[in-house]
C-alpha positions as CSV (number, residue, x, y, z in Angstrom):
1,M,-15.4,20.2,-6.0
2,T,-16.0,18.3,-2.8
3,L,-13.5,15.9,-1.1
4,Q,-15.7,13.0,-2.1
5,Q,-15.7,14.1,-5.8
6,R,-11.9,14.6,-5.7
7,I,-11.4,11.1,-4.3
8,R,-13.6,9.5,-7.0
9,L,-11.9,11.6,-9.7
10,A,-8.5,10.6,-8.5
11,R,-9.4,6.9,-8.4
12,R,-11.0,7.0,-11.9
13,H,-8.1,9.0,-13.3
14,A,-5.7,6.2,-12.0
15,G,-8.0,3.6,-13.6
16,L,-8.6,1.8,-10.3
17,S,-11.7,0.2,-8.9
18,Q,-12.8,0.8,-5.4
19,A,-11.7,-2.7,-4.5
20,A,-8.2,-2.1,-5.9
21,V,-7.8,1.2,-4.0
22,A,-9.1,-0.5,-0.8
23,R,-6.5,-3.2,-1.1
24,A,-3.7,-0.7,-1.8
25,V,-4.7,1.5,1.2
26,G,-5.5,-1.4,3.5
27,V,-9.2,-0.8,4.1
28,Q,-12.4,-2.5,3.1
29,R,-14.0,-1.6,-0.2
30,S,-17.0,-0.2,1.7
31,A,-14.7,2.4,3.2
32,V,-13.7,3.7,-0.2
33,S,-17.4,3.7,-1.2
34,H,-18.1,5.8,2.0
35,W,-15.3,8.2,1.1
36,E,-16.8,8.8,-2.3
37,A,-20.4,9.0,-1.2
38,M,-22.0,12.5,-1.2
39,L,-22.6,12.5,2.6
40,G,-19.9,10.0,3.3
41,K,-17.1,9.9,5.9
42,S,-13.7,11.5,5.3
43,P,-10.6,9.3,5.3
44,S,-8.0,9.8,8.0
45,T,-4.9,11.8,7.1
46,G,-2.9,8.6,6.8
47,H,-5.4,7.0,4.4
48,M,-5.6,10.3,2.5
49,R,-1.8,10.1,2.0
50,E,-2.1,6.5,0.8
51,L,-4.9,7.5,-1.6
52,A,-2.7,10.3,-3.0
53,L,0.2,7.9,-3.5
54,V,-1.9,5.1,-5.0
55,T,-3.7,7.4,-7.4
56,Q,-0.6,9.5,-8.1
57,V,-2.2,12.9,-7.4
58,Q,-1.0,15.8,-5.3
59,F,-1.9,15.3,-1.6
60,E,-2.7,19.0,-1.3
61,W,-5.1,18.9,-4.2
62,L,-6.8,15.7,-2.9
63,A,-7.2,17.1,0.6
64,T,-8.1,20.7,-0.1
65,G,-8.7,21.1,-3.8
66,R,-5.9,23.6,-4.1
67,G,-3.0,23.2,-6.5
68,R,-2.6,20.8,-9.4
69,M,-4.3,17.4,-9.4
70,T,-1.5,15.4,-11.0
71,L,2.2,15.3,-10.0
72,S,4.7,17.1,-12.1
73,D,7.6,14.8,-13.3
74,E,9.9,16.5,-10.8
75,V,7.5,16.1,-7.9
76,A,6.8,12.5,-8.9
77,M,10.4,11.6,-8.7
78,D,10.8,13.4,-5.4
79,S,7.7,11.5,-4.1
80,V,9.3,8.1,-4.5
81,A,9.8,6.5,-1.1
82,A,13.4,5.3,-0.4
83,A,12.1,1.7,-0.3
84,D,10.5,2.2,-3.7
85,A,13.8,3.6,-5.1
86,L,15.7,0.5,-4.4
87,L,16.6,-1.4,-7.5
88,V,15.2,-4.9,-7.7
89,D,16.8,-6.9,-10.5
90,D,15.3,-10.3,-9.7
91,P,11.8,-10.7,-11.2
92,L,10.7,-13.1,-8.4
93,E,11.9,-10.6,-5.8
94,L,9.9,-7.9,-7.5
95,R,6.8,-10.1,-7.6
96,L,7.2,-10.8,-3.9
97,L,7.6,-7.1,-3.1
98,N,4.6,-6.1,-5.2
99,A,2.5,-8.9,-3.6
100,F,3.5,-7.6,-0.1
101,R,2.6,-4.0,-1.0
102,Q,-0.8,-5.1,-2.3
103,T,-1.5,-7.2,0.8
104,P,-3.8,-5.6,3.4
105,A,-2.0,-4.2,6.4
106,L,-3.3,-6.8,8.9
107,A,-2.1,-9.7,6.7
108,R,1.5,-8.3,6.2
109,A,3.1,-9.6,9.4
110,P,1.9,-13.2,8.9
111,L,3.0,-13.0,5.3
112,V,6.5,-12.0,6.3
113,E,6.6,-14.7,9.0
114,I,5.7,-17.3,6.3
115,A,8.4,-16.1,4.0
116,E,11.0,-16.0,6.8
117,Q,10.0,-19.6,7.9
118,L,10.3,-20.8,4.3
119,G,13.7,-19.2,4.0
120,V,15.0,-20.8,7.2
121,Q,13.7,-24.2,6.2
122,R,15.0,-23.9,2.7
123,A,18.5,-22.9,4.0
124,G,18.4,-25.8,6.5
125,R,19.1,-23.5,9.4
126,L,16.4,-25.0,11.7
127,R,19.1,-26.7,13.8
128,G,19.4,-25.0,17.2
129,N,16.1,-23.1,16.8
130,E,14.0,-26.1,16.0
131,G,10.5,-25.1,15.0
132,R,10.9,-21.4,16.0
133,I,9.9,-18.5,13.8
134,P,13.0,-16.2,13.4
135,G,12.8,-13.0,15.5
136,T,10.1,-14.5,17.8
137,D,9.8,-16.9,20.6
138,R,6.8,-18.6,19.0
139,P,6.9,-22.1,17.6
140,G,6.5,-22.3,13.8
């Protein structure tokens, strides 16, 4: 089985569209299409890692075809990133976290800046830093 076939199989096994995978990995849908095409381009190692995480398959299987396709329960638990293991009790906080993770990489910093600015305005802490985005010297 080729790399392109493994990528397509992993995506379909996860029940994801090319667009959904693209959003999760932070690339254009056309990139995923190229990765799945018979003579298509191969994803970078970083994108391959993200593909494995998103589709919940073994990285080694996805990259080489060796080993098991799916994660065992033990490996799946060991594969949870520390940030993913944090318990989020507030449903709104969980929605915000999920929205951030589904946002393309280039849009993440502006999204965080908006959330920070809203938090500062809401808390009424603009005094002394009038119109400045927290952590920057830029006006808001």
